[in-house]
C-alpha positions in Angstrom: 117.0 114.6 124.8 117.8 118.2 126.0 119.4 120.6 123.6 120.9 124.0 124.0 118.5 126.7 123.1 120.7 129.5 122.0 119.6 132.1 119.4 119.4 131.2 115.8 122.5 132.6 114.0 121.8 135.4 111.6 121.1 134.6 108.0 124.4 134.1 106.2 124.4 134.8 102.4 128.1 134.2 101.8 129.0 131.9 98.9 129.8 129.1 101.3 126.6 129.0 103.3 123.8 130.5 101.1 121.1 127.9 100.5 121.0 126.7 96.9 117.9 124.7 96.3 119.7 123.1 93.3 121.8 121.2 95.8 118.8 119.9 97.8 118.1 116.4 96.8 115.5 116.1 99.6 113.4 118.6 101.5 111.6 117.8 104.8 108.9 119.6 106.7 109.1 120.7 110.3 106.7 122.8 112.4 107.8 125.9 114.4 107.4 123.9 117.6 110.3 121.7 116.5 112.7 124.6 116.3 114.6 124.8 119.6 116.9 127.8 119.4 119.6 126.9 116.9 118.6 123.2 116.9 115.7 121.5 115.2 114.2 118.2 116.4 113.1 115.9 113.7 110.4 113.5 114.9 106.8 112.4 114.2 105.9 111.8 110.6 109.2 112.8 109.0 111.4 110.7 111.3 110.7 107.4 109.5 111.4 108.9 106.1 114.6 110.7 107.2 116.0 107.9 109.4 114.9 104.7 107.8 114.1 105.5 104.2 116.8 108.1 103.4 119.1 106.5 106.0 120.3 109.9 107.3 123.1 109.5 109.9 125.0 111.7 112.3 127.0 114.3 110.4 124.8 114.3 107.3 123.3 117.6 106.0 119.5 117.8 105.9 117.4 120.6 104.4 114.2 121.5 106.2 111.3 124.0 105.7 108.5 125.2 108.0 106.1 125.8 105.1 106.2 129.6 105.8 109.0 130.4 103.3 111.9 129.5 105.6 114.6 127.1 104.5 117.1 125.6 107.0 120.4 123.9 106.2 121.1 121.6 109.1 123.6 119.0 110.3 122.5 115.9 112.2 124.2 115.9 115.6 122.3 113.3 117.4 120.4 110.2 116.4 117.9 108.8 119.0 115.3 106.1 118.7 112.4 108.5 118.5 114.0 111.6 117.2 117.0 113.2 115.3 118.5 116.5 116.5 120.0 118.8 113.9 122.0 122.0 114.2 121.2 124.9 112.0 124.1 125.8 109.7 122.2 128.5 107.8 118.7 129.9 107.4 117.2 131.7 104.4 113.8 133.1 103.7 112.9 132.1 100.2 110.9 134.2 97.8 107.8 132.8 96.3 108.5 131.4 92.8 105.1 132.6 91.6 104.9 136.4 91.8 101.1 136.6 91.7 98.9 135.2 94.4 96.6 132.6 92.9 94.0 130.7 94.9 91.8 127.8 93.7 88.2 127.3 94.8 86.9 123.9 93.7 84.0 121.6 94.3 85.4 118.3 95.8 85.0 115.2 93.8 84.6 111.5 94.8 87.6 109.1 95.1 91.1 110.0 94.3 90.4 112.7 91.7 90.8 115.4 94.3 94.4 114.2 94.7 95.2 115.3 91.2 93.6 118.7 91.7 95.5 119.4 95.0 98.8 117.8 94.0 99.2 119.5 90.6 97.8 122.9 91.7 100.3 122.9 94.6 103.2 122.0 92.2 102.2 124.9 89.9 102.2 127.4 92.8 98.6 127.8 94.1 98.8 129.5 97.5 95.4 128.5 99.0 92.6 126.2 98.3 88.9 127.0 98.9 86.8 123.8 98.7 83.1 124.6 98.6 79.7 122.9 98.1 77.4 123.7 95.1 74.0 122.5 94.0 75.4 119.6 91.9 78.1 118.6 94.3 78.6 114.8 94.6 80.3 115.3 98.0 77.7 117.0 100.2 79.8 117.6 103.3 83.5 118.3 103.9 84.4 116.2 106.8 87.4 116.7 109.1 88.9 113.5 107.7 88.6 114.7 104.1 90.1 118.1 104.9 93.1 116.5 106.7 93.7 114.3 103.7 93.7 117.4 101.5 96.3 119.0 103.8 98.5 115.9 103.7 98.4 115.9 99.9 99.3 119.6 99.7 102.3 119.0 102.1 103.6 116.1 100.1 103.3 118.0 96.8 105.0 121.0 98.3 108.0 118.9 99.4 108.1 116.9 96.1 108.3 120.1 94.1 110.8 121.7 96.5 108.8 124.7 97.5 108.8 126.5 100.8 105.2 127.7 101.2 102.5 125.2 102.3 99.1 126.1 100.8 96.3 126.8 103.3 92.7 125.5 103.1 89.6 127.7 103.7 86.4 125.7 103.7 83.0 127.0 102.5 79.7 125.2 103.0 78.0 127.0 100.1 78.4 129.2 97.1 76.7 132.0 99.0 79.5 132.1 101.6 82.2 131.8 98.9 81.0 134.7 96.7 81.2 137.1 99.7 85.0 136.7 99.6 85.3 137.8 96.0 85.8 141.4 97.1 89.2 140.2 98.5 90.6 139.7 95.0 91.7 141.9 92.2 90.4 139.3 89.7 88.0 136.3 90.1 87.5 134.0 87.1 85.3 130.9 86.7 85.8 128.1 84.3 82.9 128.1 81.8 82.6 127.2 78.1 80.8 130.4 77.5 83.6 132.6 78.9 86.3 134.7 77.3 89.4 133.1 75.8 91.8 135.6 77.2 92.8 136.0 80.9 92.4 139.7 82.1 95.7 141.3 83.1 96.8 143.8 85.8 95.9 141.7 88.8 98.1 140.5 91.7 95.6 138.6 93.7 93.5 136.1 91.7 90.8 133.5 92.6 90.1 130.7 90.1 86.8 128.9 90.6 86.2 125.4 89.4 82.8 123.8 89.3 81.5 120.2 89.8 81.6 117.6 87.0 78.0 118.4 86.0 78.7 122.2 86.0 77.0 124.9 87.9 73.3 125.7 87.9 72.6 128.8 85.8 71.4 130.6 88.8 74.7 129.9 90.5 76.5 131.3 87.4 74.4 134.5 87.7 75.2 134.8 91.4 78.9 134.7 90.5 78.4 137.3 87.8 76.5 139.5 90.2 79.6 139.5 92.4 82.0 140.5 89.6 83.2 137.1 88.6 84.4 136.8 85.0 83.9 133.6 82.9 87.0 132.0 81.4 86.9 129.5 78.6 89.4 126.6 78.8 89.0 125.7 75.1 86.6 123.9 72.8 86.7 120.5 74.6 84.7 119.5 77.6 87.2 118.8 80.4 87.0 116.7 83.5 87.3 118.7 86.7 90.8 117.6 87.5 91.9 118.5 84.0 90.2 121.8 84.1 92.1 122.6 87.4 95.4 122.0 85.7 94.5 123.8 82.5 92.9 126.8 84.2 95.8 127.3 86.7 98.3 126.9 83.9 96.5 129.3 81.6 96.3 132.0 84.3 99.9 131.7 85.3 101.0 131.7 81.6 99.1 134.9 81.0 101.1 136.5 83.8 104.4 135.1 82.6 104.7 132.8 85.6 105.0 129.5 83.8 
């Protein structure tokens, strides 16, 4: 179906049209390619959920995000078999809820335990994931299929928690390639029982590194230290990797008053 491709109306912040996320019962994802002027075509993966599960009909208001911080309040104007067309009522660029940039580097686990790491870290506000392979990795190779699954999990968690920024994934085949990126951060911390209890302050760009279930080889720990990585204790108990992900991210955000 063809739609008019006029320019998007300017952002309207009046009390009648400003987007209030408290009123958004559901949030759906669209790509920039689905935006056609002041219309948005809802198709592909979101179509079934919007049309058949939520039973959205012509005239209903739907909230959409492109995962890049933009939120769209739209009205469904056309219902077709393979698509819905919505008209943009208002657009707002949303600020990130977490004011520090926190990224998570982790060694992928087997089975569904990666789901917990990605889902909960996304809900808490992690902006990017950096999966990498270490000496004691159970998963020896990050396949395209596995990475795509990670991306789907992050997208689902973003929408579920009503956020507007989709985390990215940067893949590393070894610790050697990962440590070279440490210079890009104000602070890099690694979960280790021998680390400090307190999270260092005065950083805006933070990388949190999480090892495999069996821990890092001591030579790997030394390599991290040589690149300025600080060790951070998560408490007296030995934690499973997915638990350490949640605890570590929460501890860092709490230290910066973001949780």
